C-alpha positions in Angstrom: -105.7 79.3 63.8 -102.5 77.3 64.1 -99.9 76.6 66.7 -95.7 75.6 66.5 -95.5 73.0 69.0 -92.5 70.5 69.0 -91.6 69.2 72.8 -92.3 65.7 72.4 -90.8 63.0 70.0 -94.1 62.8 67.8 -93.6 66.1 66.4 -92.0 66.1 62.8 -89.1 66.8 62.7 -88.1 70.6 62.0 -91.5 71.7 62.0 -93.4 70.8 64.7 -97.1 70.3 65.0 -98.9 73.2 63.5 -102.7 72.2 63.2 -103.5 69.9 65.7 -101.0 68.3 68.0 -100.3 64.5 67.5 -101.0 64.3 71.9 -104.5 65.7 70.9 -103.9 69.5 72.1 -105.7 72.1 70.0 -103.9 75.1 68.8 -106.0 77.5 71.3 -104.6 75.1 74.3 -101.3 75.2 72.9 -101.6 79.1 72.6 -102.7 79.5 76.2 -99.6 77.3 77.2 -97.6 79.7 75.5 -99.2 82.5 77.5 -98.9 80.8 80.8 -95.0 80.0 80.5 -94.6 83.7 79.0 -96.4 84.9 82.7 -94.3 82.1 84.4 -91.3 83.6 83.3 -91.7 87.0 84.8 -93.0 85.2 88.1 -89.5 83.3 88.3 -87.2 86.4 87.3 -89.0 88.3 89.9 -88.6 85.1 92.6 -84.8 84.7 91.3 -84.5 88.8 92.2 -86.2 88.3 95.7 -84.3 85.1 96.2 -80.7 87.2 95.9 -81.8 89.2 99.2 -83.3 86.1 100.9 -87.0 87.0 100.4 -88.1 84.4 97.8 -91.7 83.4 98.1 -92.5 79.9 98.2 -95.9 79.9 96.8 -94.2 81.7 94.0 -91.7 78.7 93.9 -95.1 76.5 94.2 -96.9 78.7 91.3 -93.9 77.9 89.0 -93.7 74.2 89.1 -97.4 73.8 88.7 -97.6 76.2 85.7 -94.4 74.1 84.3 -95.7 70.5 85.0 -99.1 71.3 83.7 -97.7 72.4 80.2 -96.0 69.2 79.9 -97.1 66.4 77.4 -100.3 64.5 78.3 -101.0 66.2 81.4 -103.7 69.4 80.8 -105.9 69.9 77.7 -108.8 72.1 79.5 -108.8 75.3 78.4 -110.8 76.7 81.6 -108.3 75.1 83.9 -105.6 76.8 82.1 -107.0 79.8 82.3 -107.2 79.6 85.6 -103.1 79.0 86.2 -102.8 81.9 83.6 -105.1 84.8 86.0 -102.8 83.3 89.0 -99.3 83.8 87.1 -100.7 87.5 86.5 -101.7 88.1 90.2 -98.1 86.4 91.5 -96.7 88.6 89.4 -97.9 91.9 90.6 -97.6 90.6 94.2 -93.6 90.0 93.8 -93.4 93.0 91.9 -94.8 94.8 95.4 -92.5 92.9 97.6 -89.5 93.8 95.0 -90.3 97.6 95.4 -91.1 97.4 98.9 -87.5 95.8 99.5 -85.7 98.4 97.2 -84.9 95.8 94.6 -84.3 97.3 91.0 -86.7 95.3 88.5 -84.7 94.9 85.3 -86.4 95.5 81.9 -88.2 92.2 81.1 -91.1 92.2 78.7 -91.9 88.9 81.1 -92.3 91.2 83.7 -94.0 93.9 82.5 -96.8 92.2 80.2 -100.2 92.2 81.8 -103.0 90.2 79.9 -106.2 88.3 80.0 -106.4 84.5 79.0 -108.5 85.5 75.9 -105.7 87.5 74.7 -103.4 84.5 74.1 -104.2 84.4 70.3 -103.0 88.3 69.9 -100.2 87.6 71.6 -98.8 84.3 70.3 -96.1 86.0 68.1 -94.3 87.5 71.3 -95.2 84.5 73.6 -95.0 81.4 71.2 -92.0 79.1 70.4 -91.5 81.1 67.5 -90.8 84.3 68.8 -86.8 83.6 69.2 -85.8 83.8 65.5 -82.6 82.5 65.8 -82.9 78.6 65.6 -79.9 77.3 67.6 -80.6 79.5 70.4 -84.7 78.7 70.1 -83.2 75.4 70.1 -80.9 75.3 73.0 -83.7 77.5 75.1 -86.4 75.0 74.4 -84.2 72.6 75.2 -83.8 74.3 78.9 -87.7 74.7 79.3 -88.0 71.3 78.4 -85.9 70.3 81.1 -87.2 72.6 83.9 -90.7 71.2 83.3 -89.4 67.6 83.7 -87.4 68.8 86.8 -90.4 70.4 88.1 -92.6 67.5 88.1 -90.3 65.8 90.4 -90.0 68.8 92.6 -94.1 68.8 93.0 -94.0 65.2 93.7 -91.7 65.5 96.5 -93.2 68.7 97.7 -96.3 66.7 98.0 -94.9 64.7 100.4 -93.2 67.7 102.2 -89.7 67.4 100.9 -88.8 70.6 99.6 -84.9 71.9 98.4 -84.7 75.4 97.4 -82.1 75.1 95.8 -84.0 73.0 93.0 -86.3 75.8 92.7 -83.5 78.1 92.4 -82.2 76.0 89.5 -85.7 76.4 87.7 -86.4 79.6 88.1 -82.7 81.1 87.2 -83.0 79.0 84.1 -86.6 80.6 83.2 -85.1 83.8 83.8 -81.7 83.1 81.3 -83.9 81.9 78.4 -85.9 85.6 78.8 -82.4 87.4 78.0 -82.3 88.7 74.8 -78.7 88.9 74.8 -77.9 85.5 75.8 -74.8 84.0 73.4 -75.3 79.9 72.4 -72.2 79.3 74.3 -74.0 80.5 77.7 -77.1 78.9 76.8 -74.8 75.3 76.3 -73.8 76.3 79.9 -77.3 76.7 81.0 -78.6 73.7 79.7 -76.2 71.5 81.8 -76.9 73.6 84.5 -80.9 73.1 84.2 -79.3 68.9 84.0 -77.6 69.7 87.7 -80.9 70.8 88.6 -82.4 67.5 87.5 -79.8 65.4 89.5 -81.2 67.4 92.5 -84.8 67.1 91.9 -84.7 63.0 91.5 -82.6 63.2 94.7 -85.1 64.7 96.5 -87.9 62.7 95.1 -86.0 59.7 95.7 -85.7 60.9 99.2 -89.0 61.7 99.4 -90.7 58.6 98.1 -88.2 55.8 100.1 -88.2 58.2 103.1 -92.1 58.1 103.0 -92.7 54.6 101.9 -89.8 52.4 102.2 -87.0 51.2 99.7 -88.7 49.1 96.4 -88.2 45.7 97.1 -88.1 42.7 94.5 -91.8 42.2 93.9 -93.3 40.0 91.5 -96.7 42.0 89.9 -99.8 40.1 88.8 -101.0 41.4 85.2 -104.3 39.4 86.0 -107.9 40.7 87.2 -110.0 40.0 90.5 -113.9 39.5 90.7 -114.3 42.7 92.5 -115.1 46.3 91.0 -112.2 48.1 90.0 -110.0 51.6 90.4 -107.4 52.7 88.3 -104.5 55.0 89.0 -102.2 56.0 86.7 -99.4 58.8 86.7 -96.5 59.1 89.0 -97.7 61.0 92.5 -97.2 58.1 95.4 -99.0 60.7 97.8 -102.1 60.3 95.7 -101.9 56.1 95.9 -101.7 56.3 99.4 -104.4 58.4 100.0 -106.6 56.4 97.2 -105.6 52.9 99.0 -106.3 54.5 102.4 -110.0 55.2 101.1 -110.9 52.1 99.6 -110.0 50.0 102.1 -112.9 47.7 103.3 -114.9 49.0 100.4 -114.8 46.1 98.2 -113.1 48.0 95.4 -109.7 46.8 94.3 -107.0 49.4 93.2 -105.1 48.7 90.6 -101.6 50.6 88.8 -101.3 51.5 85.1 -98.2 52.8 83.1 -95.8 54.7 85.7 -97.5 53.7 88.5 -96.8 50.1 88.3 -93.4 50.7 90.7 -95.8 51.4 93.6 -96.3 47.9 93.8 -92.6 47.8 94.6 -92.7 50.2 97.8 -93.0 47.7 101.1 -95.3 50.5 102.5 -98.4 49.6 100.1 -98.2 45.7 100.4 -99.9 46.3 103.8 -103.5 46.6 101.4 -105.0 43.9 100.6 -107.2 44.8 98.0 -104.2 46.4 96.2 -104.6 44.5 93.2 -102.1 44.0 90.0 -100.8 46.2 87.2 -103.6 46.4 84.4 -102.4 47.1 81.0 -99.3 48.8 79.2 -97.6 52.1 78.4 -99.8 55.2 78.5 -100.7 55.6 74.9 -102.6 52.1 74.8 -105.3 53.4 77.2 -108.0 53.9 74.8 -108.4 50.6 74.2 -107.2 49.3 77.3 -109.8 51.5 79.5 -112.8 50.3 77.6 -111.8 47.0 78.8 -111.4 47.7 82.4 -115.1 48.7 83.1 -114.1 50.4 86.3 -112.9 53.7 87.1 -109.6 55.8 86.5 -107.8 58.3 88.6 -105.1 60.5 86.7 -102.1 61.6 89.1 -100.0 63.4 86.6 -99.7 63.6 82.8 -100.1 60.6 81.1 -104.0 61.1 80.1 -105.1 60.8 76.6 -107.9 62.7 74.9 -110.6 59.7 74.0 -112.1 58.7 70.7 -115.7 59.8 69.7 -116.6 56.5 70.5 -115.1 56.3 73.9 -117.3 55.2 76.7 -115.1 55.6 79.9 -114.5 59.3 79.8 -117.2 60.2 82.5 -115.5 57.4 84.7 -112.4 59.7 84.7 -111.5 61.5 87.4 -107.9 64.0 87.5 -106.1 65.5 90.0 -103.8 68.5 90.8 -102.2 69.9 87.2 -104.0 67.2 85.3 -107.5 68.3 83.5 -109.1 67.3 80.4 -112.7 68.0 79.1 -115.6 65.8 80.1 -113.5 64.3 83.2 -113.9 65.2 86.5 -111.5 66.8 88.3 -111.2 66.6 92.2 -109.3 69.6 94.1 -107.1 69.0 96.9 -107.9 70.7 100.3 -105.8 73.0 102.5 -103.5 70.1 103.5 -103.1 68.8 99.9 -105.5 65.6 100.3 -108.1 64.3 97.9 -111.6 63.0 98.7 -111.8 60.2 96.7 -115.6 59.2 97.8 -117.5 60.0 94.9 -114.9 57.9 92.6 -115.3 55.3 95.2 -119.0 55.2 95.2 -119.5 55.3 91.3 -116.5 52.2 91.2 -119.2 50.1 93.6 -121.8 50.3 90.7 -119.2 48.9 88.1 -118.6 44.9 87.0 -114.9 44.1 87.6 -112.5 44.3 85.1 -112.1 42.2 81.9 -108.8 40.2 81.9 -106.7 40.9 79.2 -103.4 39.2 80.2 -102.0 36.8 82.8 -99.1 36.2 84.6 -96.7 38.3 86.4 -94.0 40.6 86.3 -91.3 41.1 88.0 -89.4 44.7 89.2 -88.2 46.4 92.3 -84.8 46.9 91.4 -84.2 50.5 92.4 -80.3 51.2 93.8 -81.1 49.8 97.2 -82.2 46.4 96.3 -79.3 46.2 93.6 -76.6 47.1 96.1 -77.8 44.5 98.2 -77.0 42.2 95.1 -74.2 44.1 94.2 -71.5 41.1 95.5 -73.3 38.8 93.4 -73.0 40.9 90.3 -70.0 42.1 90.9 -68.9 38.4 90.8 -70.7 37.5 87.5 -69.5 40.6 85.8 -65.4 39.2 86.9 -66.2 36.1 85.9 -67.5 37.4 82.4 -70.9 35.9 82.9 -72.3 39.8 82.3 -71.0 41.2 79.9 -72.5 44.5 79.5 -75.5 46.6 81.4 -77.6 48.2 78.8 -79.6 51.3 80.0 -82.9 51.3 78.6 -84.8 53.6 80.4 -87.2 56.9 79.5 -90.4 56.8 77.5 -93.0 54.7 75.6 -94.7 55.9 72.6 -97.0 55.3 69.9 -94.8 55.2 66.7 -94.1 51.8 65.1 -90.5 52.6 65.4 -91.1 51.9 68.6 -90.8 48.2 68.2 -87.3 48.9 67.8 -86.9 48.6 71.7 -88.5 45.1 71.6 -86.2 43.6 69.2 -82.9 45.3 70.3 -84.1 43.7 73.7 -84.6 40.2 72.1 -81.4 40.5 70.1 -79.4 41.1 73.3 -76.5 38.5 74.1 -77.8 36.7 76.6 -74.7 37.6 78.7 -76.3 41.6 79.0 -78.5 42.9 81.6 -81.1 45.5 81.0 -81.5 48.2 83.5 -84.6 50.4 82.8 -86.9 53.0 84.2 -90.2 54.8 82.9 -92.7 53.3 80.5 -90.3 52.4 77.7 -89.8 48.9 80.0 -93.7 47.6 78.6 -91.7 47.5 75.1 -89.7 44.1 76.9 -90.7 43.7 80.6 -93.1 41.1 79.5 -90.5 39.3 77.4 -89.1 36.5 78.2 -85.4 37.1 78.7 -84.4 34.9 81.7 -82.1 35.2 83.9 -78.0 34.8 84.7 -77.9 32.7 87.4 -80.9 34.4 89.5 -80.2 38.0 88.4 -82.9 39.0 85.8 -82.3 40.4 82.5 -84.5 42.8 83.2 -84.1 45.3 86.5 -86.7 47.6 87.0 -85.9 50.7 88.8 -89.3 52.0 88.7 -90.7 55.4 86.8 -88.8 57.6 84.8 -87.4 59.5 87.8 -85.7 56.2 89.2 -83.5 56.9 86.5 -81.3 58.7 89.1 -81.5 55.2 90.9 -79.5 53.6 87.6 -76.8 56.2 88.4 -76.8 55.5 92.1 -76.1 51.6 91.2 -73.4 53.2 88.2 -71.4 55.0 90.9 -71.3 52.3 93.1 -69.7 49.9 90.5 -67.2 52.5 89.4 -66.5 52.4 93.2 -66.1 48.8 93.4 -64.0 48.6 90.7 -61.7 51.4 91.5 -62.6 53.2 88.0 -62.1 57.1 87.3 -65.3 57.2 85.7 -68.5 55.7 84.9 -67.7 55.5 81.2 -65.3 53.2 81.8 -67.8 50.6 82.8 -69.5 47.5 81.0 -72.3 50.2 80.7 -74.0 52.0 77.7 -77.2 53.8 77.4 -79.8 53.5 74.9 -82.5 55.4 75.9 -86.0 56.2 74.9 -87.6 60.0 74.8 -90.9 61.1 74.4 -91.6 63.9 76.8 -89.8 66.5 79.1 -89.4 64.0 81.9 -87.1 62.3 79.6 -85.3 65.4 78.6 -84.6 66.0 82.3 -83.2 62.8 82.5 -80.8 63.3 79.2 -79.4 66.5 80.7 -78.7 65.2 84.2 -76.7 62.1 82.3 -74.9 64.9 80.7 -74.3 66.8 83.6 -73.0 63.8 85.1 -70.3 63.5 82.3 -71.7 60.2 80.7 -70.6 59.8 77.2 -72.2 58.0 74.5 -75.5 58.1 74.9 -77.8 56.8 72.3 -81.3 58.3 72.1 -84.1 57.9 69.7 -86.4 56.6 67.9 -85.7 60.1 66.9 -83.7 62.9 67.9 -86.1 65.9 69.0 -86.7 68.4 66.5 -85.6 71.3 68.5 -81.9 70.0 67.9 -80.3 72.2 65.1 -77.5 70.8 63.6 -75.3 73.3 65.0 -76.9 72.2 68.5 -76.4 68.4 67.7 -72.9 68.9 66.7 -72.1 70.6 70.4 -73.5 67.6 71.8 -71.7 65.2 69.9 -68.7 67.2 70.2 -68.8 67.3 74.1 -70.7 64.2 75.2 -70.6 61.7 71.6 -74.4 61.6 71.3 -76.3 60.1 69.0 -79.4 58.3 67.4 -80.2 54.9 67.4 -79.6 52.9 63.9 -80.5 49.8 63.2 -80.9 46.7 65.7 -78.0 44.7 64.1 -75.8 48.4 63.9 -76.7 49.0 67.4 -76.0 45.6 69.0 -72.5 45.6 67.2 -71.8 49.0 68.4 -73.0 49.3 71.5 -72.5 45.5 72.4 -69.3 44.4 70.6 -67.9 47.6 69.9 -67.4 47.5 66.5 
């Protein structure tokens, strides 16, 4: 069996992964995801019809965002788990159909609504449910761009919902997008507008999650994070969900087990709420893709709260110490189901961790972060003074994702080559390419300002808007600010769409453009937004920084 997947940066340009995903995803897993997404589009269509009458179902909203989230790159590799999502999607469709009929709502003729199937039907339905079911390459690329944006926004909406923050407008945008991409008669021009509409939803989703995180745990503050180890057994928590971090810290208090952050959970260290826990140790390791080597040395247990998980090698020894939550699952690991209140019981993880030796140190020192919008705006007077005096010439937004391809070394080399009067604004795991470099500061302002997770790219927009107002400029495009963003998966896609919706021009992205960008799609994006891809470090320094 073959598959077709080109949703992440590592798929081959224009062809995608066909025999096995670079991420480790098998064809039968990919086909299940296609069936799940197809069924979820049916759920979204029906709930969108109900929403027009004020009858949208919140459990359907949750099912849509969870189905999208579980199909994101590096989240779910477990076929049994995906089968459960598929069965629930078809059951939800039946319930929503009944509600539409009760309300006298006419259901348009969408095959996504009418299709009934079982998970084992995935293979015979792939020509209908798969990416290649849309034969027009431009429409296919734009539809996938919208869907991938919806996946990223859905992930942020789920994290916010876990903290009891919800916005019907976010759900409405996601479901409208899934409904519109299901139209057979939709035009390329309509799809371009739909992509920007999804970007608008992305802004709302990131703003919602920002409110949820800061409203619950306080505003991130400048923090020095230890990257060494302690002498106690440890649990390493990865991913993005701060409520899961809170629950783990609560339940490990007084047990003699330390908690370390990993990859995208590093910014959890910046929130004042979590600093009350003395056993909240530092950050262990680097970006997600290095886990297969670094986890062998951690020695303890691992908790995955969202995407970031990587299938282990055959020689891996830690798989049985991995615990997954929510939409994350992988064969050979332990999945902890939430209770009715959405809480997780970590007693099994804690008991197991107590039997483990302490982590093996892989590096020493500190990294500094916590430069989200509230903290940076407190520094605004000093930053404005440094800009006016010419001591800060440019801000370079280097947000986004990291990945394992050698071409990613570009971002380290670019950061090293930046003139010393340039400051990097970052969010997401792309920062691991340069956040440990000795880049220094400009009169006390670090040259790497880490705002946090990928969703905290919203902070960077807030900062840019505040600077625009401070200098009385009409657009953030007039600021001494350039964008050189690394992408890998769907959360970076929604960040990109959000920036485009906000009118940001001249974004460089890389290390390659998405495979679903056909020449015509790229032409439209270049004409409207002057979007481009990275070149060489020397060329990009000349173009982005020196304006040549």
